[in-house]
C-alpha positions as CSV (number, residue, x, y, z in Angstrom):
1,M,89.4,-41.6,-45.7
2,S,89.2,-39.6,-48.8
3,A,91.9,-41.1,-51.0
4,A,90.9,-43.7,-53.6
5,V,90.8,-47.4,-52.8
6,S,92.6,-49.6,-55.3
7,F,93.3,-53.3,-55.7
8,A,96.5,-55.3,-56.3
9,G,96.9,-58.9,-57.2
10,I,99.4,-61.2,-55.5
11,D,100.1,-64.9,-55.6
12,W,99.5,-66.5,-52.2
13,A,98.4,-69.9,-50.9
14,G,98.4,-71.4,-54.3
15,E,96.1,-68.8,-55.9
16,R,95.9,-65.3,-57.2
17,V,94.3,-63.1,-54.5
18,R,93.1,-59.5,-54.7
19,I,94.2,-57.1,-52.0
20,E,92.3,-53.9,-51.2
21,Y,94.7,-51.0,-50.4
22,Q,94.9,-47.2,-50.2
23,W,97.7,-44.7,-50.2
24,L,97.5,-41.8,-47.8
25,G,99.4,-38.5,-47.2
26,A,102.4,-37.1,-49.0
27,S,103.9,-38.7,-52.1
28,A,107.3,-38.5,-50.5
29,G,108.8,-39.1,-47.0
30,P,108.7,-42.0,-44.6
31,L,106.1,-44.7,-45.2
32,M,103.8,-46.1,-42.4
33,V,102.1,-49.4,-43.2
34,F,98.9,-50.1,-41.2
35,L,98.1,-53.6,-40.2
36,H,94.5,-54.1,-38.9
37,E,93.1,-56.2,-36.1
38,G,91.7,-59.7,-36.3
39,L,88.2,-58.6,-37.4
40,G,89.4,-55.4,-39.0
41,S,89.7,-54.1,-42.5
42,L,90.8,-51.0,-44.4
43,S,87.5,-49.2,-43.8
44,M,87.4,-50.1,-40.1
45,W,90.4,-47.8,-39.4
46,R,88.1,-44.9,-40.4
47,D,90.1,-41.7,-40.4
48,F,92.8,-42.6,-37.9
49,P,95.5,-43.5,-40.5
50,Q,95.0,-40.2,-42.3
51,T,95.0,-38.2,-39.1
52,L,98.2,-39.9,-37.9
53,C,100.0,-39.5,-41.3
54,A,99.1,-35.8,-41.3
55,A,100.5,-35.4,-37.8
56,L,103.7,-37.2,-38.7
57,G,104.1,-35.7,-42.2
58,C,104.5,-39.2,-43.7
59,R,102.9,-41.4,-46.3
60,G,100.5,-44.2,-45.3
61,L,99.6,-47.6,-46.8
62,V,96.4,-49.2,-45.5
63,Y,95.2,-52.5,-46.8
64,S,92.8,-55.4,-46.0
65,R,94.4,-58.8,-45.6
66,P,93.1,-61.8,-47.6
67,G,89.8,-62.8,-46.0
68,Y,88.9,-59.3,-44.9
69,G,87.3,-56.1,-46.3
70,Q,87.0,-56.2,-50.0
71,S,90.0,-58.4,-50.5
72,T,89.6,-62.0,-51.7
73,P,87.6,-63.8,-49.1
74,R,88.6,-67.0,-47.4
75,R,86.9,-70.0,-48.9
76,P,84.4,-71.6,-46.5
77,E,86.4,-74.9,-46.5
78,Q,89.7,-73.0,-46.0
79,A,90.8,-73.3,-42.4
80,W,93.6,-71.1,-41.2
81,G,96.3,-72.8,-39.2
82,S,98.1,-71.6,-36.0
83,D,100.7,-70.0,-38.3
84,F,98.2,-67.7,-39.9
85,M,99.9,-64.5,-38.5
86,H,103.3,-65.8,-39.5
87,R,102.1,-66.3,-43.0
88,Q,100.7,-62.8,-43.2
89,A,104.0,-61.3,-41.9
90,L,106.4,-63.5,-44.0
91,E,104.4,-64.0,-47.2
92,V,101.5,-61.6,-47.7
93,L,103.0,-58.3,-46.6
94,P,106.3,-58.8,-48.5
95,A,104.4,-59.8,-51.6
96,L,102.2,-56.7,-51.4
97,L,105.1,-54.3,-50.8
98,Q,106.9,-55.8,-53.8
99,T,103.9,-55.6,-56.0
100,L,103.3,-51.9,-55.0
101,G,106.9,-51.1,-55.8
102,V,108.1,-50.5,-52.2
103,N,111.8,-51.1,-52.0
104,T,112.2,-52.0,-48.3
105,R,116.0,-52.1,-48.5
106,A,116.4,-48.6,-49.9
107,H,113.5,-47.1,-48.0
108,K,112.6,-49.0,-44.9
109,P,108.9,-48.6,-43.9
110,W,107.5,-48.1,-40.5
111,L,104.8,-50.5,-39.3
112,F,101.7,-49.7,-37.3
113,G,99.8,-52.8,-36.1
114,H,96.7,-53.3,-33.9
115,S,95.9,-56.5,-32.1
116,D,96.6,-59.4,-34.5
117,G,98.1,-56.7,-36.8
118,G,100.4,-55.8,-34.0
119,S,101.6,-59.4,-33.8
120,I,102.1,-59.5,-37.6
121,A,104.1,-56.3,-37.3
122,L,106.4,-57.8,-34.7
123,L,106.9,-61.0,-36.7
124,H,107.7,-59.0,-39.8
125,A,110.2,-56.8,-37.9
126,A,111.8,-59.9,-36.4
127,S,112.1,-61.7,-39.7
128,F,113.3,-58.7,-41.7
129,P,115.3,-56.7,-39.2
130,Q,117.2,-54.8,-41.9
131,Q,114.0,-53.7,-43.7
132,V,111.9,-52.1,-41.0
133,A,112.6,-48.5,-39.8
134,G,110.4,-48.8,-36.7
135,A,107.1,-50.1,-35.4
136,V,104.2,-49.0,-33.2
137,V,102.1,-51.9,-31.9
138,L,98.7,-51.5,-30.2
139,A,97.4,-54.3,-28.0
140,P,99.6,-56.9,-29.7
141,H,99.5,-60.6,-28.8
142,I,102.7,-62.5,-28.0
143,L,101.1,-65.4,-26.2
144,V,97.5,-66.7,-25.6
145,E,96.0,-65.7,-22.3
146,D,92.8,-66.8,-20.6
147,I,91.3,-63.3,-20.9
148,S,91.7,-63.5,-24.7
149,V,90.1,-66.8,-25.1
150,D,87.2,-65.9,-22.7
151,N,86.3,-62.8,-24.7
152,I,86.8,-64.3,-28.1
153,T,84.3,-67.0,-26.9
154,K,81.9,-64.2,-26.1
155,A,82.5,-62.7,-29.5
156,R,81.3,-66.0,-31.0
157,S,78.0,-65.7,-29.1
158,A,77.6,-62.1,-30.2
159,Y,78.1,-63.2,-33.8
160,L,75.6,-66.0,-33.7
161,E,73.0,-64.4,-31.4
162,G,73.6,-60.7,-31.5
163,D,74.2,-58.0,-34.1
164,L,78.0,-58.5,-34.6
165,R,77.5,-60.1,-38.0
166,Q,75.4,-57.2,-39.2
167,R,78.0,-54.7,-38.0
168,L,80.9,-56.5,-39.6
169,A,78.9,-56.7,-42.9
170,R,79.4,-52.9,-43.2
171,H,83.2,-53.5,-43.6
172,H,83.6,-56.9,-45.1
173,A,82.2,-58.2,-48.4
174,E,81.8,-61.6,-46.7
175,P,81.7,-61.2,-42.9
176,D,81.7,-65.0,-42.4
177,S,85.1,-65.2,-44.1
178,A,86.6,-62.7,-41.7
179,F,84.9,-63.8,-38.5
180,W,85.2,-67.6,-38.7
181,G,88.8,-67.5,-40.0
182,W,89.8,-65.5,-36.9
183,N,87.5,-67.0,-34.3
184,D,87.9,-70.7,-35.2
185,I,91.7,-70.7,-34.9
186,W,91.8,-68.6,-31.7
187,L,89.4,-71.1,-30.0
188,Q,91.2,-74.2,-31.1
189,P,92.6,-76.0,-28.0
190,A,96.0,-76.4,-29.7
191,F,96.2,-72.6,-30.2
192,R,96.6,-72.1,-26.5
193,A,100.2,-73.0,-26.9
194,W,100.8,-70.3,-29.5
195,S,103.6,-67.9,-28.6
196,I,106.0,-65.6,-30.5
197,E,108.0,-64.6,-27.4
198,D,111.3,-66.3,-28.5
199,E,111.0,-64.7,-32.0
200,L,111.1,-61.2,-30.7
201,N,114.8,-61.3,-29.9
202,T,115.8,-60.4,-33.4
203,I,113.9,-57.2,-33.6
204,S,116.4,-54.3,-33.9
205,C,114.2,-51.4,-34.9
206,P,112.8,-48.8,-32.5
207,L,109.5,-50.1,-31.0
208,L,106.6,-48.4,-29.2
209,A,104.2,-50.9,-27.6
210,V,100.9,-49.6,-26.4
211,Q,98.1,-51.1,-24.3
212,G,95.0,-50.0,-22.5
213,L,94.6,-50.8,-18.8
214,N,91.1,-51.9,-19.5
215,D,91.9,-54.2,-22.5
216,A,89.4,-57.1,-22.6
217,Y,91.7,-59.2,-24.8
218,G,95.0,-59.2,-23.1
219,T,96.9,-58.1,-19.9
220,L,99.9,-55.8,-19.7
221,E,102.1,-58.9,-19.8
222,Q,101.7,-58.8,-23.5
223,I,103.7,-55.5,-23.9
224,R,105.8,-55.9,-20.8
225,G,106.9,-59.3,-22.2
226,I,108.0,-57.5,-25.4
227,A,110.0,-55.0,-23.4
228,R,111.9,-57.8,-21.6
229,R,113.0,-59.3,-24.9
230,V,113.5,-56.1,-27.0
231,P,115.4,-53.7,-24.8
232,Q,114.8,-50.6,-27.1
233,T,111.0,-50.9,-26.5
234,E,109.2,-47.9,-25.2
235,L,105.9,-48.7,-23.3
236,L,102.7,-46.7,-23.2
237,E,100.1,-48.0,-20.8
238,L,96.9,-45.9,-21.1
239,A,94.2,-45.5,-18.4
240,D,90.6,-45.4,-19.4
241,C,91.4,-47.4,-22.5
242,G,90.3,-50.7,-23.8
243,H,91.6,-52.9,-26.7
244,S,91.6,-50.1,-29.2
245,P,93.8,-47.2,-28.1
246,H,93.4,-45.4,-31.4
247,R,89.7,-45.2,-30.8
248,D,89.6,-44.7,-27.0
249,Q,92.6,-42.3,-26.5
250,P,93.5,-41.0,-30.0
251,A,94.9,-37.6,-28.9
252,L,97.2,-39.0,-26.2
253,L,98.3,-41.8,-28.6
254,I,99.1,-39.5,-31.5
255,A,101.0,-37.1,-29.3
256,R,103.2,-40.0,-28.0
257,I,103.7,-41.4,-31.4
258,Q,104.7,-38.0,-32.7
259,A,107.4,-37.7,-30.1
260,F,108.6,-41.3,-30.7
261,F,108.6,-41.0,-34.5
262,N,110.3,-37.6,-34.6
263,Q,113.0,-38.7,-32.2
264,H,114.0,-41.6,-34.4
265,I,113.6,-39.8,-37.7
266,L,116.0,-37.2,-36.3
267,E,118.5,-39.9,-35.2
268,E,118.4,-41.3,-38.7
269,T,119.3,-38.0,-40.3
270,T,122.1,-37.0,-37.9
């Protein structure tokens, strides 16, 4: 990404936190907000947001959630609860958009979320149905599956015994903040009951849900479950693709998003 990275301050969780963010693309036109995965950050998207925004002719907003990237890290004693994705969707994202001067009632943004970011996008669209133009979610979680827990357990071993910490340190000022905030809550026994299935019913915007057939962190039930509850959902199930469709099948993904986006932009203007 070539655009400058900036920082914004928001009040959240009883303190002032710094949010790393970046504007991409044109200064006018529809806005796409990018919501990263559970171990992601602004820099971990690499050039994909810029490439997608150029293909769509839209603006982009990429940011690192608190605890990630160069944003304010999570304090070591600060344990995230099972509502951590809800709080990002209902508190952090609205506060950031307001701080950055995005009027979501006058100019409804699009959301692009990956993994935990996909779940956050769904929760935001469900809670603010009149303030979201549309959403694309890659490998979102709507419930906790055994495959998710099994591979998140393996990630813990890779962090403690392998080079995962070293690799995350390239993208996070404090990798322990990012990793343990995510890993600890996902592996709590009580989190097995987490589900946002019932909350999806209020989503009214166009929705494209994408998943790889080789996803190690979730089955196709994740996106098919969305489609059963949100009738306007379009599904894209990608062969030879794991948990990150934007890395594994970028050309196919961008082509499908272009068709989806252009169709609904045209409907808005006719």
